[in-house]
C-alpha positions as CSV (number, residue, x, y, z in Angstrom):
1,X,0.0,0.0,0.0
2,X,1.4,3.1,-1.1
3,X,0.2,6.4,0.1
4,X,0.3,9.3,-2.1
5,X,2.0,12.3,-0.7
6,X,1.6,15.7,-1.9
7,X,4.3,18.3,-1.5
8,X,3.7,21.5,0.3
9,X,3.8,23.4,-3.0
10,X,1.1,21.2,-4.5
11,X,-1.3,21.8,-1.6
12,X,-0.8,25.6,-2.0
13,X,-1.6,25.4,-5.7
14,X,-4.8,23.5,-4.9
15,X,-5.8,26.0,-2.3
16,X,-5.8,28.8,-4.8
17,X,-7.8,26.7,-7.4
18,X,-10.2,25.2,-4.8
19,X,-12.1,28.6,-4.0
20,X,-15.6,28.4,-2.8
21,X,-18.1,29.0,-5.6
22,X,-20.6,31.6,-4.3
23,X,-22.7,31.9,-7.5
24,X,-25.4,29.4,-6.4
25,X,-25.7,31.1,-3.0
26,X,-26.0,34.5,-4.6
27,X,-28.7,33.1,-7.0
28,X,-30.6,31.7,-4.0
29,X,-30.4,35.0,-2.0
30,X,-31.5,37.0,-5.0
31,X,-34.5,34.7,-5.6
32,X,-35.4,34.9,-2.0
33,X,-35.2,38.6,-1.8
34,X,-37.4,39.0,-4.9
35,X,-39.9,36.5,-3.5
36,X,-40.1,38.3,-0.1
37,X,-40.5,41.7,-1.7
38,X,-43.4,40.6,-3.8
39,X,-45.0,38.6,-1.0
40,X,-44.9,41.5,1.4
41,X,-46.2,43.9,-1.2
42,X,-49.2,41.6,-1.8
43,X,-49.8,41.3,1.9
44,X,-49.7,45.1,2.3
45,X,-52.1,45.6,-0.6
46,X,-54.6,43.0,0.8
47,X,-54.6,44.7,4.2
48,X,-55.4,48.1,2.6
49,X,-58.5,46.8,1.1
50,X,-61.6,48.4,2.6
51,X,-63.8,45.6,4.1
52,X,-66.9,47.7,4.7
53,X,-69.4,47.7,1.8
54,X,-70.2,51.2,0.5
55,X,-73.5,52.8,1.7
56,X,-76.5,52.8,-0.6
57,X,-76.4,55.8,-2.9
58,X,-72.6,55.9,-3.3
59,X,-70.2,58.5,-1.7
60,X,-72.7,61.4,-2.1
61,X,-75.2,59.7,0.3
62,X,-72.6,59.5,3.0
63,X,-71.8,63.2,2.6
64,X,-75.5,64.1,2.6
65,X,-76.1,62.4,6.0
66,X,-77.8,64.5,8.6
67,X,-75.4,65.7,11.3
68,X,-75.8,64.0,14.6
69,X,-76.2,65.8,17.8
70,X,-73.6,65.6,20.5
71,X,-74.9,64.7,24.0
72,X,-73.2,66.0,27.1
73,X,-74.1,64.9,30.6
74,X,-73.1,67.4,33.4
75,X,-73.0,65.9,36.9
76,X,-73.5,68.8,39.2
77,X,-74.1,69.1,43.0
78,X,-77.8,69.7,42.4
79,X,-78.4,66.9,39.8
80,X,-77.8,66.2,36.1
81,X,-77.9,68.7,33.3
82,X,-78.3,67.1,29.9
83,X,-77.4,69.1,26.8
84,X,-77.8,67.9,23.2
85,X,-76.4,70.2,20.5
86,X,-75.7,70.1,16.8
87,X,-73.7,73.1,15.3
88,X,-74.9,72.9,11.7
89,X,-78.7,73.0,12.3
90,X,-78.5,75.0,15.5
91,X,-80.4,72.2,17.3
92,X,-80.2,72.3,21.1
93,X,-82.1,70.5,23.8
94,X,-81.5,70.9,27.5
95,X,-83.1,69.4,30.6
96,X,-82.2,69.4,34.3
97,X,-82.8,66.3,36.4
98,X,-82.7,67.2,40.0
99,X,-81.4,64.9,42.7
100,X,-84.0,62.7,44.6
101,X,-84.2,61.6,48.2
102,X,-81.9,58.6,48.8
103,X,-84.0,55.6,49.8
104,X,-81.0,54.0,51.6
105,X,-79.8,57.0,53.6
106,X,-82.4,59.3,55.3
107,X,-81.9,63.0,54.7
108,X,-79.5,62.5,51.8
109,X,-80.1,63.0,48.1
110,X,-78.8,61.0,45.2
111,X,-78.8,61.3,41.4
112,X,-81.9,60.0,39.6
113,X,-80.4,57.5,37.3
114,X,-83.9,56.1,36.3
115,X,-85.0,59.5,35.0
116,X,-81.7,60.0,33.3
117,X,-82.1,56.7,31.5
118,X,-85.7,57.4,30.5
119,X,-84.9,60.9,29.3
120,X,-82.0,59.7,27.0
121,X,-84.1,56.8,25.8
122,X,-86.8,59.3,24.7
123,X,-84.2,61.7,23.2
124,X,-82.8,58.8,21.1
125,X,-86.3,58.2,19.7
126,X,-87.1,61.9,19.1
127,X,-83.8,63.4,18.0
128,X,-80.9,62.4,15.8
129,X,-78.3,61.7,18.5
130,X,-74.8,60.3,18.0
131,X,-73.4,57.2,19.5
132,X,-71.2,59.0,22.0
133,X,-72.0,60.6,25.3
134,X,-69.7,63.1,27.0
135,X,-69.7,62.9,30.9
136,X,-68.4,65.9,32.7
137,X,-68.5,65.9,36.5
138,X,-67.9,68.8,38.9
139,X,-64.8,68.5,41.0
140,X,-65.6,66.2,43.9
141,X,-68.2,64.0,42.1
142,X,-68.1,60.5,43.6
143,X,-66.8,57.7,41.5
144,X,-69.9,55.5,42.2
145,X,-72.1,58.2,40.9
146,X,-70.2,58.5,37.6
147,X,-70.3,54.7,37.2
148,X,-74.0,54.6,38.0
149,X,-74.7,57.3,35.4
150,X,-72.6,55.5,32.8
151,X,-74.3,52.1,33.5
152,X,-77.8,53.7,33.3
153,X,-77.3,55.3,29.8
154,X,-75.2,52.6,28.1
155,X,-77.9,50.1,27.3
156,X,-81.6,49.9,27.0
157,X,-82.7,46.4,27.6
158,X,-80.7,44.5,24.9
159,X,-79.9,47.5,22.7
160,X,-76.8,49.7,23.2
161,X,-77.8,53.4,23.3
162,X,-74.4,55.0,23.8
163,X,-71.5,52.6,22.9
164,X,-68.8,55.4,23.3
165,X,-68.8,57.2,26.6
166,X,-66.2,59.9,26.8
167,X,-65.0,62.0,29.8
168,X,-64.7,65.7,29.8
169,X,-62.6,67.8,32.2
170,X,-64.2,68.3,35.6
171,X,-65.5,71.8,36.2
172,X,-65.5,73.8,39.4
173,X,-68.7,73.7,41.4
174,X,-71.0,76.5,40.4
175,X,-73.1,76.6,43.5
176,X,-76.1,74.7,42.0
177,X,-77.6,77.4,39.9
């Protein structure tokens, strides 16, 4: 058995000739980059498709919609003050709902959430109101009173009256008048 030995000079020559061929790797990388660019472009285009169908009557019908009134609930020391207003038609409705005697605590008064609910339910039927309600409380309004008001106006039986309840900045007490 004879081993073939290569001289040191022969190994150096083979090292120069035995370079790594990068062409297939570059071809693969180029193909992957092109594939990924087109794939992401298609994904982005599909995500930008509007999924809601257009309203009947086309784009002109959406612009011709009657404006909706904004409803604001002021929680004051003497009770609720409801204000519905719409700037374009100069529509405005206002009602005060005074506090009532608290059945759980003698001599104390509480907000009338039942009348608040009934009033807003009637306003929803009579006026074109938006889906948002702005709640503004005087400084010092109890948290439980704010939550009670929100709970009473959010739903009517199984129908949502005001799905978006927003908070306004508290105002200083005005002395109840």
